[in-house]
C-alpha positions as CSV (number, residue, x, y, z in Angstrom):
1,M,-27.0,14.6,4.8
2,I,-23.5,14.9,4.0
3,R,-23.1,11.2,2.9
4,E,-26.2,11.7,0.5
5,R,-24.6,14.7,-1.1
6,T,-21.3,13.0,-1.6
7,K,-22.9,10.0,-3.3
8,S,-24.9,12.0,-5.7
9,G,-22.0,14.2,-6.4
10,M,-19.7,11.3,-7.0
11,Q,-22.5,9.7,-9.3
12,A,-22.6,13.0,-11.2
13,A,-18.7,12.8,-11.8
14,K,-18.8,9.6,-13.1
15,K,-21.6,10.5,-15.6
16,R,-19.5,13.3,-16.8
17,G,-16.5,10.8,-17.2
18,I,-14.4,11.9,-14.5
19,R,-12.2,9.2,-13.1
20,L,-12.3,9.2,-9.1
21,G,-9.6,8.4,-7.0
22,R,-5.9,8.9,-6.6
23,P,-4.0,9.6,-10.2
24,R,-1.4,6.9,-11.0
25,S,2.0,7.5,-10.3
26,L,3.1,6.4,-13.7
27,E,1.7,7.5,-17.0
28,P,0.4,4.8,-19.3
29,H,3.4,4.9,-21.6
30,D,6.1,4.8,-18.9
31,E,4.2,1.9,-17.6
32,R,4.2,0.0,-20.8
33,Q,7.9,0.6,-21.2
34,A,8.7,-0.3,-17.6
35,V,6.9,-3.7,-18.2
36,A,8.7,-4.2,-21.6
37,Q,12.1,-3.5,-19.8
38,W,11.0,-6.1,-17.0
39,R,10.0,-8.6,-19.5
40,T,13.7,-8.6,-21.1
41,G,15.1,-10.0,-17.9
42,R,17.8,-7.4,-17.7
43,Y,16.0,-5.2,-15.0
44,T,15.0,-5.9,-11.4
45,L,11.8,-4.4,-10.2
46,T,13.9,-2.4,-7.9
47,A,16.1,-0.8,-10.5
48,L,12.9,0.0,-12.6
49,A,11.3,1.7,-9.4
50,H,14.4,3.8,-9.2
51,Q,14.6,4.7,-12.7
52,Y,11.1,5.9,-12.9
53,G,11.3,7.5,-9.5
54,V,8.3,5.5,-8.0
55,H,7.9,3.0,-5.4
56,L,8.3,-0.8,-5.9
57,S,4.7,-1.4,-5.5
58,S,3.7,0.8,-8.6
59,I,6.4,-1.4,-10.7
60,K,4.6,-4.5,-9.2
61,R,1.1,-3.5,-9.8
62,A,2.2,-2.4,-13.5
63,V,3.5,-5.9,-14.1
64,Y,0.5,-7.6,-12.8
65,R,-1.9,-5.5,-14.5
66,A,0.0,-6.3,-17.8
67,D,-0.1,-10.0,-17.1
68,Q,-3.9,-10.0,-16.5
69,S,-4.6,-8.2,-19.6
70,A,-2.5,-10.4,-21.6
71,Q,-4.3,-13.6,-20.3
72,P,-7.4,-14.6,-22.2
73,R,-10.7,-14.6,-20.2
74,L,-11.5,-18.3,-19.6
75,L,-14.8,-17.8,-17.7
76,N,-17.8,-15.5,-18.7
77,D,-18.4,-13.0,-16.0
C-alpha cells in the first residue's frame, strides 16, 4: 500500500514537472565555467573542486556530461 502511494505520488510530481532526486552541487553556470577552465589545461580537477567547494567526483561528472553532450550521436536509440 505504501509502495503504491509512493509510486503514484512520484508520477504525479513528474507530470507537474518536478525534478526528482538530489539537487546537483554545482549550478549550471558554475558547471560550464568549471569545464571551460578544465579544458584550458591550466587547472587540475582537484584545484577546480577546491575552488568551487565541491567533491572531486562532482567535477569529474560535470566534465563527463560536457564531453557526452559535445559528441555527436552515432547510433539511433
